[in-house]
All heavy atoms as an XYZ file, in Angstrom:
577
protein
N     125.866    112.549     96.197
C     125.333    111.487     95.377
C     124.398    110.592     96.203
O     123.460    110.032     95.696
C     126.459    110.655     94.788
C     125.954    109.594     93.879
S     127.136    109.299     92.608
C     126.481    107.840     91.934
N     124.633    110.463     97.471
C     123.782    109.663     98.341
C     122.337    110.162     98.317
O     121.419    109.376     98.344
C     124.293    109.713     99.791
C     125.291    108.670    100.099
C     124.511    107.406    100.283
N     125.295    106.474    101.046
C     125.265    105.189    100.849
N     124.489    104.684     99.929
N     125.959    104.388    101.578
N     122.184    111.493     98.245
C     120.838    112.066     98.265
C     120.052    111.639     97.034
O     118.890    111.275     97.130
C     120.946    113.587     98.319
C     119.597    114.269     98.490
C     119.765    115.760     98.629
O     120.687    116.192     99.310
O     118.943    116.462     98.037
N     120.675    111.617     95.862
C     119.987    111.195     94.644
C     119.618    109.729     94.702
O     118.553    109.333     94.258
C     120.856    111.469     93.416
C     120.932    112.937     93.083
C     121.689    113.171     91.809
C     121.753    114.628     91.526
N     122.407    114.940     90.265
N     120.482    108.894     95.233
C     120.169    107.471     95.382
C     118.954    107.287     96.271
O     118.081    106.481     95.986
C     121.370    106.709     95.946
C     122.514    106.551     94.976
C     123.715    105.909     95.611
O     123.621    105.435     96.762
O     124.753    105.844     94.957
N     118.876    108.054     97.349
C     117.757    107.961     98.262
C     116.464    108.418     97.569
O     115.428    107.796     97.722
C     118.011    108.831     99.515
O     119.240    108.417    100.103
C     116.896    108.680    100.523
N     116.518    109.497     96.775
C     115.334    109.957     96.047
C     114.865    108.894     95.068
O     113.683    108.624     94.989
C     115.676    111.246     95.274
C     115.816    112.470     96.145
C     116.224    113.668     95.341
O     115.978    113.703     94.129
O     116.773    114.588     95.955
N     115.790    108.306     94.335
C     115.416    107.266     93.382
C     114.803    106.056     94.081
O     113.826    105.495     93.608
C     116.632    106.827     92.560
N     115.363    105.690     95.193
C     114.834    104.546     95.940
C     113.432    104.838     96.449
O     112.553    103.977     96.393
C     115.768    104.228     97.128
O     117.071    103.965     96.620
C     115.284    103.004     97.890
N     113.189    106.044     96.919
C     111.852    106.369     97.431
C     110.836    106.429     96.314
O     109.679    106.057     96.482
C     111.880    107.680     98.225
O     112.161    108.757     97.364
N     111.251    106.873     95.142
C     110.332    106.886     93.986
C     109.965    105.459     93.607
O     108.806    105.141     93.375
C     110.970    107.621     92.779
C     110.161    107.400     91.520
C     111.097    109.107     93.076
N     110.937    104.560     93.547
C     110.661    103.170     93.235
C     109.771    102.515     94.289
O     108.872    101.762     93.965
C     111.962    102.369     93.108
C     112.742    102.520     91.817
C     114.059    101.776     91.920
C     111.936    102.026     90.642
N     109.983    102.850     95.529
C     109.185    102.255     96.597
C     107.732    102.694     96.518
O     106.844    101.923     96.860
C     109.799    102.634     97.940
N     107.483    103.904     96.066
C     106.103    104.378     96.010
C     105.426    104.049     94.705
O     104.215    104.169     94.568
C     106.075    105.904     96.234
O     106.745    106.548     95.151
N     106.188    103.623     93.696
C     105.602    103.294     92.383
C     104.904    101.945     92.447
O     105.293    101.060     93.199
C     106.709    103.240     91.322
N     103.815    101.786     91.669
C     103.148    100.467     91.636
C     104.067     99.438     90.989
O     104.930     99.773     90.210
C     101.900    100.727     90.794
C     102.236    101.927     89.971
C     103.198    102.743     90.781
N     103.819     98.167     91.314
C     104.620     97.119     90.717
C     104.452     97.080     89.213
O     103.329     97.254     88.733
C     104.229     95.759     91.310
C     104.730     95.524     92.700
C     104.497     94.082     93.085
C     105.179     93.799     94.400
N     105.116     92.375     94.724
N     105.545     96.834     88.506
C     105.473     96.715     87.046
C     105.073     95.295     86.670
O     105.602     94.320     87.208
N     104.106     95.177     85.799
C     103.654     93.882     85.340
C     104.563     93.327     84.255
O     104.968     94.024     83.346
N     104.898     92.062     84.371
C     105.712     91.367     83.403
C     104.928     90.174     82.866
O     104.303     89.453     83.642
C     107.042     90.869     84.046
C     107.877     90.114     83.031
C     107.820     92.007     84.639
N     104.950     89.999     81.562
C     104.299     88.832     80.935
C     105.367     87.964     80.307
O     106.356     88.467     79.754
C     103.303     89.277     79.883
N     105.187     86.663     80.381
C     106.144     85.700     79.815
C     105.457     84.871     78.736
O     104.373     84.345     78.951
C     106.651     84.753     80.898
C     107.266     85.410     82.148
C     107.609     84.339     83.165
C     108.473     86.232     81.786
N     106.112     84.783     77.584
C     105.588     83.981     76.471
C     106.696     83.035     76.027
O     107.697     83.443     75.418
C     105.124     84.842     75.280
C     104.494     83.955     74.209
C     104.183     85.944     75.736
N     106.548     81.767     76.403
C     107.557     80.753     76.064
C     106.877     79.396     76.116
O     106.031     79.126     76.959
C     108.725     80.817     77.069
C     109.925     80.027     76.580
O     109.828     78.779     76.509
O     110.953     80.646     76.262
N     107.262     78.505     75.191
C     106.644     77.201     75.126
C     107.297     76.167     76.039
O     106.889     75.001     76.037
C     106.589     76.667     73.677
C     107.951     76.648     73.006
O     108.886     77.307     73.494
O     108.072     75.970     71.972
N     108.246     76.577     76.869
C     108.895     75.672     77.815
C     108.465     76.043     79.241
O     108.930     77.048     79.787
C     110.420     75.765     77.688
C     110.911     75.302     76.360
N     111.134     76.178     75.320
C     111.197     74.073     75.896
C     111.565     75.489     74.277
N     111.591     74.193     74.594
N     107.581     75.261     79.822
C     107.058     75.604     81.161
C     108.155     75.733     82.227
O     108.046     76.608     83.087
C     106.157     74.424     81.510
C     105.844     73.753     80.230
C     106.986     74.041     79.315
N     109.189     74.932     82.176
C     110.241     75.003     83.185
C     111.004     76.319     83.091
O     111.412     76.890     84.083
C     111.187     73.763     83.101
C     112.089     73.698     84.343
C     112.042     73.826     81.864
C     111.375     73.216     85.552
N     111.174     76.829     81.859
C     111.829     78.140     81.675
C     110.954     79.254     82.239
O     111.427     80.154     82.925
C     112.124     78.363     80.190
C     112.894     79.631     79.935
C     114.238     79.716     80.249
C     112.280     80.729     79.365
C     114.935     80.870     80.028
C     112.985     81.897     79.132
C     114.320     81.958     79.475
N     109.640     79.192     81.945
C     108.708     80.204     82.477
C     108.722     80.159     84.005
O     108.703     81.214     84.678
C     107.295     79.985     81.958
C     107.130     80.269     80.492
C     105.655     80.379     80.094
N     104.780     79.388     80.647
C     104.406     78.267     80.046
N     104.846     77.993     78.837
N     103.570     77.433     80.631
N     108.756     78.964     84.560
C     108.785     78.816     86.012
C     110.042     79.488     86.607
O     109.943     80.232     87.588
C     108.762     77.333     86.385
C     108.927     77.071     87.858
C     107.886     77.270     88.758
C     110.155     76.638     88.363
C     108.052     77.036     90.094
C     110.325     76.384     89.718
C     109.283     76.611     90.581
O     109.451     76.384     91.916
N     111.183     79.234     85.991
C     112.443     79.836     86.472
C     112.427     81.339     86.390
O     112.832     82.026     87.333
N     111.923     81.885     85.279
C     111.847     83.347     85.155
C     110.879     83.938     86.148
O     111.142     84.983     86.740
C     111.395     83.735     83.739
C     112.479     83.750     82.673
C     111.868     84.127     81.308
C     113.579     84.718     83.023
N     109.755     83.247     86.374
C     108.800     83.739     87.350
C     109.420     83.802     88.743
O     109.248     84.782     89.465
C     107.546     82.822     87.372
O     106.945     82.839     86.087
C     106.550     83.271     88.416
N     110.171     82.796     89.089
C     110.857     82.778     90.398
C     111.849     83.937     90.508
O     111.926     84.590     91.547
C     111.595     81.454     90.608
C     110.727     80.211     90.680
C     110.195     79.941     92.053
N     111.215     80.073     93.081
C     111.597     79.125     93.907
N     111.020     77.938     93.846
N     112.493     79.341     94.804
N     112.623     84.174     89.442
C     113.605     85.273     89.481
C     112.906     86.623     89.586
O     113.287     87.479     90.381
C     114.480     85.233     88.219
C     115.557     84.178     88.189
C     116.212     84.150     86.810
C     116.603     84.436     89.244
N     111.889     86.825     88.775
C     111.181     88.101     88.750
C     110.494     88.347     90.081
O     110.457     89.490     90.579
C     110.197     88.146     87.581
C     110.973     88.181     86.271
C     109.245     89.317     87.683
C     110.148     87.927     85.025
N     109.962     87.320     90.712
C     109.250     87.463     91.982
C     110.164     87.946     93.117
O     109.697     88.442     94.133
C     108.554     86.191     92.377
O     109.486     85.217     92.736
N     111.470     87.812     92.926
C     112.427     88.273     93.940
C     112.659     89.782     93.843
O     113.246     90.366     94.763
C     113.751     87.523     93.787
C     113.619     86.056     94.121
C     114.904     85.299     93.886
O     115.950     85.859     93.589
N     114.838     83.998     94.033
N     112.209     90.397     92.790
C     112.354     91.840     92.617
C     111.150     92.530     93.223
O     110.012     92.247     92.856
C     112.474     92.217     91.139
C     113.743     91.703     90.482
C     114.997     92.283     91.120
O     115.016     93.473     91.468
O     115.958     91.519     91.294
N     111.359     93.452     94.147
C     110.222     94.066     94.857
C     109.318     94.927     93.976
O     108.164     95.114     94.257
C     110.888     94.923     95.939
C     112.283     95.132     95.461
C     112.644     93.945     94.612
N     109.835     95.445     92.849
C     109.027     96.334     92.028
C     108.496     95.664     90.759
O     107.986     96.331     89.874
C     109.819     97.595     91.674
C     111.139     97.297     90.996
O     111.621     96.154     91.136
O     111.704     98.175     90.339
N     108.628     94.344     90.646
C     108.119     93.591     89.494
C     107.257     92.417     89.941
O     107.474     91.859     91.007
C     109.288     93.047     88.659
C     110.206     94.037     87.999
C     111.375     93.313     87.336
C     109.476     94.879     86.986
N     106.302     92.076     89.086
C     105.512     90.872     89.320
C     105.037     90.317     87.987
O     104.771     91.073     87.051
C     104.312     91.141     90.223
C     103.272     92.049     89.630
C     102.131     92.302     90.592
O     101.975     91.549     91.578
O     101.393     93.250     90.349
N     105.012     89.004     87.892
C     104.515     88.361     86.653
C     102.986     88.433     86.702
O     102.369     87.923     87.631
C     105.017     86.914     86.562
C     104.378     86.227     85.371
C     106.524     86.889     86.447
N     102.398     89.096     85.698
C     100.934     89.206     85.680
C     100.307     88.068     84.910
O      99.158     87.719     85.171
C     100.494     90.570     85.168
S     101.086     91.030     83.565
N     101.024     87.489     83.931
C     100.522     86.300     83.258
C     101.643     85.607     82.481
O     102.677     86.196     82.211
C      99.324     86.573     82.339
C      99.475     87.633     81.287
C      99.060     88.937     81.386
C     100.042     87.504     79.972
N      99.337     89.609     80.214
C      99.946     88.752     79.341
C     100.612     86.443     79.286
C     100.391     88.973     78.036
C     101.088     86.687     77.993
C     100.966     87.926     77.388
N     101.391     84.332     82.178
C     102.300     83.493     81.394
C     101.506     82.857     80.273
O     100.346     82.508     80.460
C     102.891     82.360     82.223
C     103.682     82.762     83.413
C     104.143     81.546     84.186
O     104.367     80.470     83.573
O     104.292     81.657     85.409
N     102.150     82.652     79.138
C     101.502     81.982     78.014
C     102.506     81.007     77.394
O     103.701     81.298     77.299
C     101.015     82.980     76.974
N     102.001     79.877     76.947
C     102.836     78.867     76.299
C     102.748     78.880     74.795
O     103.474     78.129     74.127
N     101.876     79.746     74.268
C     101.704     79.824     72.818
C     101.281     81.262     72.428
O     100.764     82.011     73.257
C     100.648     78.834     72.345
N     101.481     81.572     71.164
C     101.186     82.931     70.664
C      99.719     83.286     70.825
O      99.370     84.374     71.278
C     101.606     83.028     69.202
C     101.368     84.364     68.580
C     101.737     84.396     67.113
O     102.378     83.467     66.603
O     101.330     85.377     66.458
N      98.818     82.385     70.423
C      97.393     82.646     70.528
C      96.939     82.947     71.956
O      96.144     83.832     72.196
N      97.468     82.141     72.851
C      97.153     82.334     74.283
C      97.641     83.706     74.752
O      96.946     84.407     75.488
C      97.811     81.213     75.080
C      97.549     81.276     76.554
C      98.300     80.179     77.328
O      99.112     79.438     76.736
O      98.075     80.109     78.525
N      98.834     84.087     74.294
C      99.401     85.394     74.680
C      98.530     86.534     74.202
O      98.281     87.507     74.933
C     100.819     85.530     74.138
N      98.035     86.471     72.971
C      97.162     87.535     72.423
C      95.892     87.655     73.244
O      95.421     88.773     73.502
C      96.849     87.300     70.956
C      97.978     87.641     70.047
C      98.696     86.784     69.243
C      98.541     88.941     69.811
N      99.672     87.486     68.572
C      99.611     88.796     68.897
C      98.285     90.216     70.324
C     100.390     89.858     68.450
C      99.054     91.285     69.886
C     100.096     91.103     68.967
N      95.305     86.534     73.638
C      94.092     86.569     74.441
C      94.357     87.205     75.810
O      93.554     88.031     76.287
C      93.514     85.163     74.607
C      92.980     84.566     73.350
C      91.900     85.420     72.702
O      90.990     85.882     73.369
N      92.005     85.605     71.402
N      95.426     86.832     76.430
C      95.784     87.392     77.741
C      96.134     88.864     77.665
O      95.826     89.652     78.555
C      96.925     86.590     78.380
C      96.564     85.175     78.798
C      97.822     84.384     79.123
C      95.621     85.203     79.994
N      96.761     89.263     76.565
C      97.156     90.656     76.380
C      95.935     91.560     76.277
O      95.963     92.720     76.706
C      98.014     90.790     75.123
C      98.715     92.112     74.894
C      99.627     92.447     76.076
C      99.531     92.055     73.620
N      94.828     91.028     75.765
C      93.591     91.819     75.675
C      93.008     92.096     77.059
O      92.348     93.096     77.270
C      92.559     91.063     74.838
C      92.916     90.991     73.371
C      91.879     90.167     72.625
C      92.305     89.972     71.176
N      91.362     89.120     70.445
N      93.291     91.217     78.016
C      92.751     91.343     79.369
C      93.617     92.192     80.277
O      93.132     92.876     81.166
C      92.546     89.964     80.002
C      91.524     89.115     79.280
C      91.419     87.773     79.903
C      90.430     86.906     79.132
N      90.347     85.566     79.669
N      94.931     92.119     80.079
C      95.876     92.801     80.962
C      97.090     93.220     80.157
O      97.728     92.370     79.534
C      96.292     91.897     82.098
S      97.615     92.536     83.109
N      97.407     94.492     80.142
C      98.567     94.989     79.405
C      99.744     95.184     80.343
O      99.764     96.138     81.127
C      98.238     96.299     78.702
C      97.241     96.150     77.588
C      97.029     97.428     76.828
O      97.930     98.305     76.842
O      95.949     97.566     76.243
N     100.735     94.293     80.301
C     101.890     94.434     81.189
C     102.837     95.531     80.714
O     102.772     95.955     79.547
C     102.548     93.043     81.062
C     102.175     92.584     79.698
C     100.807     93.123     79.454
N     103.705     95.975     81.576
C     104.721     96.950     81.229
C     105.831     96.328     80.410
O     106.438     96.973     79.562
C     105.286     97.569     82.501
N     106.085     95.050     80.643
C     107.168     94.310     79.973
C     106.644     92.967     79.485
O     105.924     92.300     80.231
C     108.333     94.066     80.957
C     108.886     95.371     81.529
C     109.454     93.253     80.287
C     109.783     95.191     82.709
N     107.004     92.586     78.267
C     106.672     91.260     77.768
C     107.966     90.588     77.329
O     108.716     91.130     76.513
C     105.700     91.326     76.556
C     105.392     89.922     76.061
C     104.429     92.067     76.920
N     108.223     89.428     77.883
C     109.416     88.623     77.512
C     108.929     87.513     76.633
O     108.126     86.682     77.058
C     110.135     88.079     78.762
C     110.586     89.243     79.671
C     111.316     87.203     78.368
C     111.160     88.816     80.990
N     109.403     87.504     75.374
C     108.920     86.552     74.365
C     110.052     85.691     73.843
O     111.133     86.212     73.506
C     108.263     87.296     73.180
C     107.735     86.329     72.130
C     107.163     88.224     73.662
N     109.814     84.414     73.752
C     110.729     83.456     73.121
C     110.681     83.737     71.625
O     109.646     83.590     70.979
C     110.279     82.040     73.418
C     111.132     80.966     72.742
O     112.136     81.316     72.071
O     110.820     79.786     72.917
N     111.808     84.161     71.049
C     111.846     84.483     69.613
C     111.762     83.248     68.725
O     111.503     83.332     67.546
C     113.093     85.283     69.280
C     113.148     86.671     69.918
C     114.450     87.381     69.560
C     111.963     87.516     69.516
N     111.983     82.060     69.309
C     111.922     80.827     68.577
C     110.695     80.031     69.003
O     110.714     78.806     69.056
C     113.201     80.028     68.829
C     113.369     78.875     67.854
O     112.917     78.979     66.707
O     113.965     77.841     68.261
N     109.594     80.739     69.287
C     108.381     80.126     69.757
C     107.779     79.236     68.665
O     107.610     79.665     67.536
C     107.362     81.214     70.144
C     106.140     80.797     70.905
C     106.526     80.228     72.272
C     105.222     81.996     71.101
N     107.502     78.003     68.996
C     106.982     77.034     68.014
C     105.490     76.836     68.250
O     105.053     75.923     68.918
C     107.732     75.717     68.142
C     109.181     75.844     67.779
C     109.929     74.569     68.101
C     111.370     74.605     67.723
N     112.147     75.688     68.229
N     104.683     77.739     67.676
C     103.249     77.600     67.807
C     102.552     78.220     66.620
O     103.075     78.989     65.886
C     102.737     78.246     69.094
O     102.971     79.612     69.118
C-alpha cells in the first residue's frame, strides 16, 4: 500500500495547482478561506468576488477548477 501512496503523492506534486474561486459578500470570510486554501500545496485562490455580477465577470477571464459560493449571497 505504501507504493500506491507514493505514486499518488508524486502525481499530485507534478500536477499544476488547482484554481479556487470564492464568491461571498463577507470579506472576512473570504479572507479566512483564502488563508486556509493557501496552506494547501496543490490549491491556490485565483480570484475572489463579493457579488454575483463581479463573479460572472471574473469567471469570463479565468475558469477555476473549484468555485465556492455563498448560497445566501445578497446581491
